[in-house]
N, CA, C and O atoms as a GROMACS GRO file, in nm:
protein
  544
    1MET      N    1  -3.247   4.211  14.631
    1MET     CA    2  -3.129   4.171  14.638
    1MET      C    3  -3.014   4.193  14.749
    1MET      O    4  -2.988   4.280  14.832
    2ASP      N    5  -2.945   4.046  14.700
    2ASP     CA    6  -2.859   4.066  14.875
    2ASP      C    7  -2.794   4.150  14.927
    2ASP      O    8  -2.774   4.252  14.862
    3LYS      N    9  -2.757   4.142  15.016
    3LYS     CA   10  -2.707   4.274  15.127
    3LYS      C   11  -2.539   4.215  15.063
    3LYS      O   12  -2.470   4.186  15.160
    4LYS      N   13  -2.474   4.196  14.945
    4LYS     CA   14  -2.354   4.166  14.882
    4LYS      C   15  -2.348   4.244  14.768
    4LYS      O   16  -2.267   4.334  14.744
    5ILE      N   17  -2.444   4.202  14.698
    5ILE     CA   18  -2.500   4.277  14.623
    5ILE      C   19  -2.525   4.433  14.605
    5ILE      O   20  -2.464   4.516  14.538
    6ALA      N   21  -2.634   4.442  14.689
    6ALA     CA   22  -2.661   4.540  14.679
    6ALA      C   23  -2.563   4.693  14.756
    6ALA      O   24  -2.586   4.813  14.740
    7ILE      N   25  -2.467   4.634  14.826
    7ILE     CA   26  -2.321   4.717  14.830
    7ILE      C   27  -2.251   4.720  14.701
    7ILE      O   28  -2.223   4.829  14.651
    8GLU      N   29  -2.232   4.657  14.667
    8GLU     CA   30  -2.110   4.639  14.519
    8GLU      C   31  -2.192   4.710  14.442
    8GLU      O   32  -2.133   4.807  14.393
    9THR      N   33  -2.347   4.698  14.397
    9THR     CA   34  -2.438   4.837  14.391
    9THR      C   35  -2.407   4.914  14.373
    9THR      O   36  -2.372   4.979  14.274
   10ALA      N   37  -2.413   4.926  14.476
   10ALA     CA   38  -2.405   5.103  14.576
   10ALA      C   39  -2.290   5.176  14.527
   10ALA      O   40  -2.296   5.295  14.497
   11ALA      N   41  -2.174   5.098  14.516
   11ALA     CA   42  -2.010   5.094  14.533
   11ALA      C   43  -1.988   5.165  14.413
   11ALA      O   44  -1.962   5.286  14.411
   12GLU      N   45  -2.002   5.067  14.278
   12GLU     CA   46  -2.038   5.078  14.124
   12GLU      C   47  -2.059   5.178  14.111
   12GLU      O   48  -1.974   5.263  14.083
   13TRP      N   49  -2.220   5.204  14.131
   13TRP     CA   50  -2.293   5.355  14.067
   13TRP      C   51  -2.219   5.483  14.179
   13TRP      O   52  -2.230   5.597  14.135
   14TRP      N   53  -2.168   5.473  14.277
   14TRP     CA   54  -2.128   5.545  14.284
   14TRP      C   55  -1.910   5.601  14.248
   14TRP      O   56  -1.836   5.698  14.264
   15THR      N   57  -1.904   5.446  14.191
   15THR     CA   58  -1.797   5.505  14.130
   15THR      C   59  -1.761   5.518  13.971
   15THR      O   60  -1.661   5.506  13.900
   16ALA      N   61  -1.830   5.532  13.964
   16ALA     CA   62  -1.878   5.540  13.777
   16ALA      C   63  -1.906   5.745  13.749
   16ALA      O   64  -1.870   5.834  13.673
   17LYS      N   65  -2.004   5.720  13.885
   17LYS     CA   66  -2.049   5.872  13.888
   17LYS      C   67  -1.870   5.962  13.925
   17LYS      O   68  -1.838   6.016  13.820
   18VAL      N   69  -1.778   5.983  14.016
   18VAL     CA   70  -1.670   6.022  14.071
   18VAL      C   71  -1.523   5.963  13.933
   18VAL      O   72  -1.425   6.021  13.885
   19CYS      N   73  -1.567   5.860  13.922
   19CYS     CA   74  -1.483   5.812  13.866
   19CYS      C   75  -1.396   5.814  13.714
   19CYS      O   76  -1.281   5.832  13.672
   20GLY      N   77  -1.604   5.766  13.635
   20GLY     CA   78  -1.595   5.802  13.481
   20GLY      C   79  -1.503   5.978  13.464
   20GLY      O   80  -1.436   6.069  13.513
   21ASN      N   81  -1.581   5.912  13.339
   21ASN     CA   82  -1.447   6.025  13.203
   21ASN      C   83  -1.460   6.134  13.240
   21ASN      O   84  -1.363   6.205  13.266
   22GLU      N   85  -1.595   6.177  13.252
   22GLU     CA   86  -1.614   6.347  13.276
   22GLU      C   87  -1.724   6.381  13.443
   22GLU      O   88  -1.836   6.349  13.481
   23SER      N   89  -1.639   6.439  13.483
   23SER     CA   90  -1.673   6.477  13.602
   23SER      C   91  -1.843   6.504  13.626
   23SER      O   92  -1.913   6.576  13.555
   24ASP      N   93  -1.871   6.453  13.704
   24ASP     CA   94  -2.050   6.535  13.675
   24ASP      C   95  -2.129   6.584  13.802
   24ASP      O   96  -2.190   6.514  13.882
   25THR      N   97  -2.109   6.760  13.805
   25THR     CA   98  -2.034   6.801  13.904
   25THR      C   99  -2.160   6.828  13.957
   25THR      O  100  -2.159   6.873  14.072
   26GLY      N  101  -2.338   6.802  13.868
   26GLY     CA  102  -2.501   6.853  13.967
   26GLY      C  103  -2.466   7.004  13.947
   26GLY      O  104  -2.420   7.034  13.837
   27PHE      N  105  -2.477   7.070  14.009
   27PHE     CA  106  -2.482   7.173  14.083
   27PHE      C  107  -2.463   7.301  13.941
   27PHE      O  108  -2.535   7.394  13.906
   28VAL      N  109  -2.295   7.231  13.874
   28VAL     CA  110  -2.237   7.313  13.768
   28VAL      C  111  -2.296   7.282  13.667
   28VAL      O  112  -2.289   7.370  13.582
   29LYS      N  113  -2.360   7.182  13.633
   29LYS     CA  114  -2.376   7.134  13.541
   29LYS      C  115  -2.508   7.165  13.476
   29LYS      O  116  -2.527   7.163  13.354
   30ASP      N  117  -2.659   7.213  13.631
   30ASP     CA  118  -2.767   7.282  13.659
   30ASP      C  119  -2.732   7.353  13.632
   30ASP      O  120  -2.752   7.348  13.511
   31HIS      N  121  -2.667   7.464  13.657
   31HIS     CA  122  -2.666   7.633  13.715
   31HIS      C  123  -2.569   7.714  13.652
   31HIS      O  124  -2.547   7.832  13.680
   32MET      N  125  -2.492   7.626  13.537
   32MET     CA  126  -2.395   7.697  13.514
   32MET      C  127  -2.374   7.618  13.316
   32MET      O  128  -2.420   7.527  13.247
   33ASP      N  129  -2.265   7.746  13.302
   33ASP     CA  130  -2.270   7.710  13.090
   33ASP      C  131  -2.163   7.570  13.116
   33ASP      O  132  -2.052   7.587  13.167
   34VAL      N  133  -2.202   7.459  13.083
   34VAL     CA  134  -2.109   7.342  13.054
   34VAL      C  135  -1.980   7.348  13.024
   34VAL      O  136  -1.891   7.266  13.044
   35GLU      N  137  -1.980   7.501  12.952
   35GLU     CA  138  -1.835   7.525  12.914
   35GLU      C  139  -1.718   7.513  13.035
   35GLU      O  140  -1.605   7.465  13.039
   36ALA      N  141  -1.790   7.570  13.116
   36ALA     CA  142  -1.740   7.609  13.218
   36ALA      C  143  -1.674   7.471  13.384
   36ALA      O  144  -1.597   7.483  13.479
   37VAL      N  145  -1.727   7.407  13.352
   37VAL     CA  146  -1.728   7.234  13.354
   37VAL      C  147  -1.485   7.240  13.373
   37VAL      O  148  -1.406   7.243  13.467
   38PRO      N  149  -1.472   7.237  13.199
   38PRO     CA  150  -1.332   7.212  13.149
   38PRO      C  151  -1.235   7.323  13.254
   38PRO      O  152  -1.116   7.302  13.281
   39VAL      N  153  -1.316   7.444  13.303
   39VAL     CA  154  -1.218   7.549  13.333
   39VAL      C  155  -1.247   7.541  13.526
   39VAL      O  156  -1.163   7.600  13.595
   40LEU      N  157  -1.360   7.471  13.596
   40LEU     CA  158  -1.331   7.465  13.748
   40LEU      C  159  -1.269   7.346  13.703
   40LEU      O  160  -1.366   7.300  13.642
   41ASN      N  161  -1.223   7.302  13.695
   41ASN     CA  162  -1.182   7.132  13.734
   41ASN      C  163  -1.032   7.162  13.665
   41ASN      O  164  -0.957   7.067  13.684
   42LEU      N  165  -0.983   7.250  13.605
   42LEU     CA  166  -0.822   7.334  13.586
   42LEU      C  167  -0.758   7.418  13.761
   42LEU      O  168  -0.650   7.406  13.818
   43LEU      N  169  -0.879   7.493  13.798
   43LEU     CA  170  -0.887   7.516  13.902
   43LEU      C  171  -0.882   7.481  13.979
   43LEU      O  172  -0.815   7.559  14.048
   44PHE      N  173  -0.918   7.381  14.047
   44PHE     CA  174  -0.930   7.302  14.128
   44PHE      C  175  -0.831   7.141  14.164
   44PHE      O  176  -0.836   7.050  14.247
   45GLY      N  177  -0.739   7.183  14.032
   45GLY     CA  178  -0.678   7.099  13.994
   45GLY      C  179  -0.709   6.942  13.978
   45GLY      O  180  -0.643   6.850  14.024
   46ASP      N  181  -0.817   6.936  13.907
   46ASP     CA  182  -0.884   6.750  13.846
   46ASP      C  183  -0.824   6.762  13.643
   46ASP      O  184  -0.885   6.732  13.540
   47THR      N  185  -0.729   6.798  13.657
   47THR     CA  186  -0.622   6.791  13.516
   47THR      C  187  -0.587   6.641  13.438
   47THR      O  188  -0.563   6.626  13.318
   48ASN      N  189  -0.591   6.558  13.524
   48ASN     CA  190  -0.568   6.467  13.455
   48ASN      C  191  -0.705   6.267  13.526
   48ASN      O  192  -0.665   6.151  13.517
   49GLY      N  193  -0.796   6.295  13.563
   49GLY     CA  194  -0.919   6.219  13.626
   49GLY      C  195  -0.896   6.124  13.661
   49GLY      O  196  -0.813   6.155  13.747
   50VAL      N  197  -0.905   5.992  13.665
   50VAL     CA  198  -0.860   5.910  13.743
   50VAL      C  199  -0.810   5.850  13.721
   50VAL      O  200  -0.782   5.874  13.603
   51ASN      N  201  -0.735   5.720  13.768
   51ASN     CA  202  -0.658   5.606  13.720
   51ASN      C  203  -0.737   5.505  13.788
   51ASN      O  204  -0.830   5.529  13.864
   52SER      N  205  -0.688   5.374  13.750
   52SER     CA  206  -0.748   5.264  13.797
   52SER      C  207  -0.670   5.188  13.903
   52SER      O  208  -0.705   5.075  13.937
   53VAL      N  209  -0.580   5.240  13.949
   53VAL     CA  210  -0.502   5.210  14.112
   53VAL      C  211  -0.635   5.296  14.166
   53VAL      O  212  -0.724   5.223  14.211
   54GLN      N  213  -0.665   5.446  14.169
   54GLN     CA  214  -0.763   5.538  14.218
   54GLN      C  215  -0.895   5.456  14.255
   54GLN      O  216  -0.977   5.419  14.338
   55ARG      N  217  -0.864   5.458  14.169
   55ARG     CA  218  -1.037   5.340  14.052
   55ARG      C  219  -1.085   5.199  14.185
   55ARG      O  220  -1.189   5.139  14.210
   56ALA      N  221  -1.012   5.198  14.213
   56ALA     CA  222  -1.011   5.029  14.229
   56ALA      C  223  -1.029   5.062  14.444
   56ALA      O  224  -1.060   4.984  14.534
   57ILE      N  225  -1.004   5.166  14.446
   57ILE     CA  226  -0.962   5.171  14.613
   57ILE      C  227  -1.035   5.284  14.634
   57ILE      O  228  -1.082   5.261  14.745
   58PHE      N  229  -1.072   5.380  14.604
   58PHE     CA  230  -1.234   5.427  14.619
   58PHE      C  231  -1.344   5.283  14.638
   58PHE      O  232  -1.411   5.264  14.739
   59GLN      N  233  -1.343   5.224  14.559
   59GLN     CA  234  -1.479   5.144  14.458
   59GLN      C  235  -1.472   5.010  14.604
   59GLN      O  236  -1.578   4.954  14.632
   60ASP      N  237  -1.334   4.969  14.690
   60ASP     CA  238  -1.312   4.934  14.747
   60ASP      C  239  -1.336   4.942  14.883
   60ASP      O  240  -1.390   4.854  14.950
   61VAL      N  241  -1.285   5.075  14.932
   61VAL     CA  242  -1.330   5.156  15.010
   61VAL      C  243  -1.434   5.170  15.107
   61VAL      O  244  -1.454   5.169  15.229
   62LEU      N  245  -1.479   5.181  15.019
   62LEU     CA  246  -1.679   5.221  14.956
   62LEU      C  247  -1.743   5.036  15.016
   62LEU      O  248  -1.784   4.996  15.125
   63GLU      N  249  -1.727   4.975  14.901
   63GLU     CA  250  -1.771   4.834  15.005
   63GLU      C  251  -1.754   4.754  15.145
   63GLU      O  252  -1.811   4.673  15.218
   64GLU      N  253  -1.639   4.830  15.133
   64GLU     CA  254  -1.596   4.856  15.319
   64GLU      C  255  -1.618   4.886  15.386
   64GLU      O  256  -1.624   4.805  15.479
   65GLU      N  257  -1.661   5.041  15.419
   65GLU     CA  258  -1.765   5.145  15.442
   65GLU      C  259  -1.895   5.120  15.470
   65GLU      O  260  -1.979   5.136  15.559
   66ILE      N  261  -1.882   5.075  15.359
   66ILE     CA  262  -2.075   5.021  15.349
   66ILE      C  263  -2.153   4.907  15.463
   66ILE      O  264  -2.248   4.896  15.540
   67THR      N  265  -2.015   4.825  15.399
   67THR     CA  266  -2.105   4.725  15.463
   67THR      C  267  -2.107   4.692  15.629
   67THR      O  268  -2.174   4.611  15.693
   68LYS      N  269  -1.962   4.834  15.690
   68LYS     CA  270  -1.970   4.822  15.841
   68LYS      C  271  -2.140   4.953  15.878
   68LYS      O  272  -2.208   4.962  15.980
   69GLU      N  273  -2.148   5.020  15.763
   69GLU     CA  274  -2.258   5.142  15.820
   69GLU      C  275  -2.395   5.073  15.805
   69GLU      O  276  -2.496   5.139  15.831
   70ILE      N  277  -2.408   4.904  15.753
   70ILE     CA  278  -2.502   4.801  15.718
   70ILE      C  279  -2.492   4.788  15.825
   70ILE      O  280  -2.553   4.867  15.898
   71ASP      N  281  -2.400   4.670  15.890
   71ASP     CA  282  -2.361   4.596  16.017
   71ASP      C  283  -2.418   4.715  16.104
   71ASP      O  284  -2.525   4.708  16.164
   72SER      N  285  -2.338   4.820  16.104
   72SER     CA  286  -2.396   4.855  16.250
   72SER      C  287  -2.594   4.942  16.302
   72SER      O  288  -2.655   4.963  16.407
   73TYR      N  289  -2.626   4.966  16.122
   73TYR     CA  290  -2.760   5.013  16.116
   73TYR      C  291  -2.872   4.978  16.095
   73TYR      O  292  -2.969   5.015  16.161
   74GLY      N  293  -2.873   4.864  15.950
   74GLY     CA  294  -2.903   4.795  15.868
   74GLY      C  295  -2.972   4.852  15.758
   74GLY      O  296  -3.087   4.834  15.719
   75TYR      N  297  -2.851   4.950  15.702
   75TYR     CA  298  -2.900   5.003  15.628
   75TYR      C  299  -2.728   5.170  15.594
   75TYR      O  300  -2.621   5.176  15.655
   76ALA      N  301  -2.764   5.234  15.519
   76ALA     CA  302  -2.684   5.361  15.421
   76ALA      C  303  -2.723   5.418  15.349
   76ALA      O  304  -2.752   5.390  15.233
   77ASN      N  305  -2.735   5.570  15.438
   77ASN     CA  306  -2.743   5.645  15.260
   77ASN      C  307  -2.600   5.753  15.301
   77ASN      O  308  -2.565   5.821  15.398
   78LEU      N  309  -2.522   5.705  15.099
   78LEU     CA  310  -2.429   5.798  15.127
   78LEU      C  311  -2.448   5.948  15.064
   78LEU      O  312  -2.516   5.956  14.962
   79LEU      N  313  -2.399   6.051  15.112
   79LEU     CA  314  -2.510   6.155  14.994
   79LEU      C  315  -2.347   6.264  15.025
   79LEU      O  316  -2.236   6.248  15.076
   80MET      N  317  -2.396   6.336  14.980
   80MET     CA  318  -2.290   6.462  14.897
   80MET      C  319  -2.412   6.603  14.865
   80MET      O  320  -2.469   6.629  14.759
   81ASP      N  321  -2.420   6.667  14.982
   81ASP     CA  322  -2.479   6.773  14.980
   81ASP      C  323  -2.356   6.834  14.898
   81ASP      O  324  -2.314   6.777  14.798
   82TYR      N  325  -2.288   6.977  14.955
   82TYR     CA  326  -2.184   7.067  14.978
   82TYR      C  327  -2.058   7.010  14.985
   82TYR      O  328  -1.961   7.063  14.930
   83TYR      N  329  -2.050   6.868  15.072
   83TYR     CA  330  -2.006   6.798  15.085
   83TYR      C  331  -1.986   6.682  15.190
   83TYR      O  332  -2.034   6.658  15.301
   84PRO      N  333  -1.882   6.611  15.098
   84PRO     CA  334  -1.904   6.490  15.105
   84PRO      C  335  -1.943   6.348  15.278
   84PRO      O  336  -1.859   6.355  15.367
   85CYS      N  337  -2.020   6.281  15.291
   85CYS     CA  338  -2.046   6.252  15.394
   85CYS      C  339  -1.915   6.185  15.401
   85CYS      O  340  -1.818   6.184  15.326
   86PRO      N  341  -1.947   6.120  15.537
   86PRO     CA  342  -1.786   6.061  15.621
   86PRO      C  343  -1.755   5.929  15.538
   86PRO      O  344  -1.637   5.911  15.506
   87ILE      N  345  -1.843   5.841  15.502
   87ILE     CA  346  -1.812   5.740  15.390
   87ILE      C  347  -1.728   5.779  15.295
   87ILE      O  348  -1.615   5.731  15.300
   88LEU      N  349  -1.764   5.889  15.166
   88LEU     CA  350  -1.727   5.893  15.072
   88LEU      C  351  -1.612   6.012  15.105
   88LEU      O  352  -1.527   6.011  15.016
   89ARG      N  353  -1.589   6.101  15.193
   89ARG     CA  354  -1.484   6.145  15.247
   89ARG      C  355  -1.405   6.057  15.281
   89ARG      O  356  -1.285   6.079  15.261
   90LYS      N  357  -1.426   5.990  15.312
   90LYS     CA  358  -1.262   5.847  15.348
   90LYS      C  359  -1.187   5.806  15.237
   90LYS      O  360  -1.069   5.815  15.204
   91ALA      N  361  -1.309   5.748  15.179
   91ALA     CA  362  -1.282   5.674  15.011
   91ALA      C  363  -1.207   5.770  14.888
   91ALA      O  364  -1.139   5.720  14.798
   92ILE      N  365  -1.229   5.904  14.900
   92ILE     CA  366  -1.234   6.004  14.830
   92ILE      C  367  -1.026   6.016  14.872
   92ILE      O  368  -0.937   6.012  14.787
   93GLU      N  369  -1.005   6.031  15.034
   93GLU     CA  370  -0.936   6.082  15.026
   93GLU      C  371  -0.794   5.944  15.074
   93GLU      O  372  -0.672   5.961  15.078
   94GLU      N  373  -0.866   5.835  15.100
   94GLU     CA  374  -0.754   5.683  15.023
   94GLU      C  375  -0.714   5.744  14.884
   94GLU      O  376  -0.618   5.816  14.857
   95ALA      N  377  -0.820   5.692  14.798
   95ALA     CA  378  -0.808   5.714  14.674
   95ALA      C  379  -0.737   5.760  14.602
   95ALA      O  380  -0.682   5.717  14.501
   96ASP      N  381  -0.731   5.942  14.704
   96ASP     CA  382  -0.633   6.045  14.662
   96ASP      C  383  -0.686   6.114  14.516
   96ASP      O  384  -0.620   6.151  14.419
   97ILE      N  385  -0.854   6.117  14.545
   97ILE     CA  386  -0.912   6.176  14.446
   97ILE      C  387  -0.982   6.288  14.478
   97ILE      O  388  -1.034   6.293  14.589
   98ASP      N  389  -1.000   6.424  14.367
   98ASP     CA  390  -1.058   6.524  14.412
   98ASP      C  391  -1.193   6.518  14.437
   98ASP      O  392  -1.273   6.465  14.359
   99GLU      N  393  -1.233   6.588  14.580
   99GLU     CA  394  -1.337   6.629  14.583
   99GLU      C  395  -1.465   6.639  14.523
   99GLU      O  396  -1.567   6.570  14.531
  100PHE      N  397  -1.427   6.762  14.448
  100PHE     CA  398  -1.525   6.823  14.327
  100PHE      C  399  -1.538   6.698  14.220
  100PHE      O  400  -1.635   6.684  14.146
  101ARG      N  401  -1.456   6.635  14.223
  101ARG     CA  402  -1.500   6.482  14.128
  101ARG      C  403  -1.673   6.483  14.219
  101ARG      O  404  -1.744   6.559  14.152
  102ILE      N  405  -1.723   6.450  14.291
  102ILE     CA  406  -1.902   6.425  14.386
  102ILE      C  407  -1.994   6.514  14.336
  102ILE      O  408  -2.005   6.632  14.370
  103PRO      N  409  -2.062   6.454  14.253
  103PRO     CA  410  -2.097   6.571  14.224
  103PRO      C  411  -2.256   6.603  14.361
  103PRO      O  412  -2.314   6.533  14.445
  104PHE      N  413  -2.262   6.715  14.321
  104PHE     CA  414  -2.304   6.795  14.447
  104PHE      C  415  -2.491   6.746  14.437
  104PHE      O  416  -2.554   6.708  14.338
  105LYS      N  417  -2.530   6.761  14.549
  105LYS     CA  418  -2.638   6.736  14.596
  105LYS      C  419  -2.719   6.613  14.621
  105LYS      O  420  -2.802   6.600  14.711
  106THR      N  421  -2.677   6.500  14.505
  106THR     CA  422  -2.625   6.364  14.497
  106THR      C  423  -2.667   6.226  14.593
  106THR      O  424  -2.555   6.192  14.631
  107MET      N  425  -2.734   6.157  14.635
  107MET     CA  426  -2.767   6.097  14.741
  107MET      C  427  -2.792   5.909  14.669
  107MET      O  428  -2.872   5.911  14.574
  108VAL      N  429  -2.742   5.777  14.699
  108VAL     CA  430  -2.819   5.691  14.732
  108VAL      C  431  -2.816   5.624  14.848
  108VAL      O  432  -2.740   5.665  14.936
  109GLN      N  433  -2.885   5.526  14.868
  109GLN     CA  434  -3.024   5.480  14.954
  109GLN      C  435  -2.976   5.361  14.971
  109GLN      O  436  -3.006   5.287  14.877
  110ILE      N  437  -2.884   5.290  15.094
  110ILE     CA  438  -2.883   5.126  15.071
  110ILE      C  439  -3.054   5.097  15.161
  110ILE      O  440  -3.093   5.198  15.220
  111ILE      N  441  -3.108   5.023  15.167
  111ILE     CA  442  -3.208   4.979  15.278
  111ILE      C  443  -3.291   4.887  15.224
  111ILE      O  444  -3.317   4.855  15.108
  112PRO      N  445  -3.357   4.822  15.413
  112PRO     CA  446  -3.433   4.637  15.352
  112PRO      C  447  -3.538   4.664  15.284
  112PRO      O  448  -3.618   4.758  15.276
  113ALA      N  449  -3.522   4.572  15.240
  113ALA     CA  450  -3.633   4.520  15.094
  113ALA      C  451  -3.687   4.374  15.178
  113ALA      O  452  -3.729   4.285  15.104
  114GLY      N  453  -3.687   4.354  15.285
  114GLY     CA  454  -3.749   4.228  15.383
  114GLY      C  455  -3.652   4.140  15.404
  114GLY      O  456  -3.557   4.195  15.348
  115GLN      N  457  -3.606   4.026  15.455
  115GLN     CA  458  -3.528   3.929  15.488
  115GLN      C  459  -3.412   3.897  15.433
  115GLN      O  460  -3.401   3.824  15.334
  116ASN      N  461  -3.301   3.963  15.508
  116ASN     CA  462  -3.149   3.965  15.381
  116ASN      C  463  -3.145   4.020  15.288
  116ASN      O  464  -3.035   4.035  15.235
  117LYS      N  465  -3.326   4.104  15.197
  117LYS     CA  466  -3.272   4.134  15.118
  117LYS      C  467  -3.244   4.355  15.123
  117LYS      O  468  -3.283   4.430  15.213
  118TYR      N  469  -3.171   4.392  15.001
  118TYR     CA  470  -3.268   4.579  14.994
  118TYR      C  471  -3.228   4.627  14.867
  118TYR      O  472  -3.172   4.581  14.767
  119THR      N  473  -3.279   4.743  14.907
  119THR     CA  474  -3.299   4.793  14.765
  119THR      C  475  -3.217   4.938  14.735
  119THR      O  476  -3.208   5.014  14.832
  120VAL      N  477  -3.173   4.969  14.645
  120VAL     CA  478  -3.060   5.068  14.622
  120VAL      C  479  -3.173   5.189  14.583
  120VAL      O  480  -3.292   5.164  14.566
  121LYS      N  481  -3.131   5.286  14.574
  121LYS     CA  482  -3.188   5.415  14.566
  121LYS      C  483  -3.063   5.509  14.516
  121LYS      O  484  -2.960   5.531  14.579
  122ALA      N  485  -3.093   5.552  14.406
  122ALA     CA  486  -2.969   5.710  14.408
  122ALA      C  487  -3.083   5.842  14.361
  122ALA      O  488  -3.201   5.820  14.334
  123GLY      N  489  -3.036   5.944  14.360
  123GLY     CA  490  -3.100   6.044  14.272
  123GLY      C  491  -2.986   6.133  14.303
  123GLY      O  492  -2.868   6.104  14.322
  124ARG      N  493  -3.075   6.308  14.305
  124ARG     CA  494  -3.010   6.360  14.348
  124ARG      C  495  -3.138   6.473  14.488
  124ARG      O  496  -3.245   6.532  14.474
  125TYR      N  497  -3.077   6.458  14.565
  125TYR     CA  498  -3.058   6.447  14.699
  125TYR      C  499  -3.180   6.587  14.677
  125TYR      O  500  -3.184   6.681  14.598
  126GLY      N  501  -3.277   6.540  14.797
  126GLY     CA  502  -3.406   6.603  14.802
  126GLY      C  503  -3.497   6.542  14.740
  126GLY      O  504  -3.598   6.491  14.790
  127GLY      N  505  -3.464   6.543  14.621
  127GLY     CA  506  -3.545   6.436  14.496
  127GLY      C  507  -3.651   6.319  14.467
  127GLY      O  508  -3.742   6.268  14.534
  128GLU      N  509  -3.617   6.306  14.381
  128GLU     CA  510  -3.694   6.136  14.397
  128GLU      C  511  -3.606   6.052  14.391
  128GLU      O  512  -3.504   6.091  14.336
  129LEU      N  513  -3.607   5.957  14.424
  129LEU     CA  514  -3.455   5.844  14.434
  129LEU      C  515  -3.502   5.702  14.294
  129LEU      O  516  -3.607   5.639  14.308
  130GLU      N  517  -3.425   5.678  14.195
  130GLU     CA  518  -3.530   5.548  14.146
  130GLU      C  519  -3.363   5.461  14.141
  130GLU      O  520  -3.247   5.497  14.124
  131ASP      N  521  -3.452   5.294  14.175
  131ASP     CA  522  -3.417   5.224  14.191
  131ASP      C  523  -3.240   5.199  14.077
  131ASP      O  524  -3.196   5.258  13.978
  132VAL      N  525  -3.188   5.083  14.161
  132VAL     CA  526  -3.058   5.035  14.075
  132VAL      C  527  -3.043   4.976  14.050
  132VAL      O  528  -2.973   4.907  14.125
  133PRO      N  529  -3.092   4.898  13.882
  133PRO     CA  530  -3.026   4.754  13.983
  133PRO      C  531  -2.881   4.744  13.936
  133PRO      O  532  -2.787   4.800  13.880
  134PRO      N  533  -2.952   4.579  14.027
  134PRO     CA  534  -2.798   4.477  14.048
  134PRO      C  535  -2.672   4.454  13.960
  134PRO      O  536  -2.695   4.370  13.873
  135CYS      N  537  -2.584   4.489  13.959
  135CYS     CA  538  -2.459   4.554  13.924
  135CYS      C  539  -2.489   4.389  13.858
  135CYS      O  540  -2.570   4.308  13.902
  136ALA      N  541  -2.431   4.378  13.784
  136ALA     CA  542  -2.363   4.238  13.682
  136ALA      C  543  -2.269   4.178  13.765
  136ALA      O  544  -2.206   4.081  13.726
   0.00000   0.00000   0.00000
């Protein structure tokens, strides 16, 4: 896919994960009873989810920052280990989204795949990443 579509695809993938109806905290769902997720959301202040304005801001900031990263380095890695990378941090802060909504140990790579072509891969940090199909 071309650079613009790869950037949109990566941004949409993260937006769906972070701004979806249900927060996928990764570590919590893998290591705790799923019943604990609503309680943790209450403790960390994530009771209202993400509204459409926050979602749009989050995705726009991601697209801008991913573009800068690729223009500077030729690729981009967006990851959340226990803390978000600078690109994700900027997007959640500008959109006023709780950091707890970002799935732990999750990564998206936008890597060159030939002249003016890119591949987007996503998955658990430290695990095998899967190809993400281009957004529609």
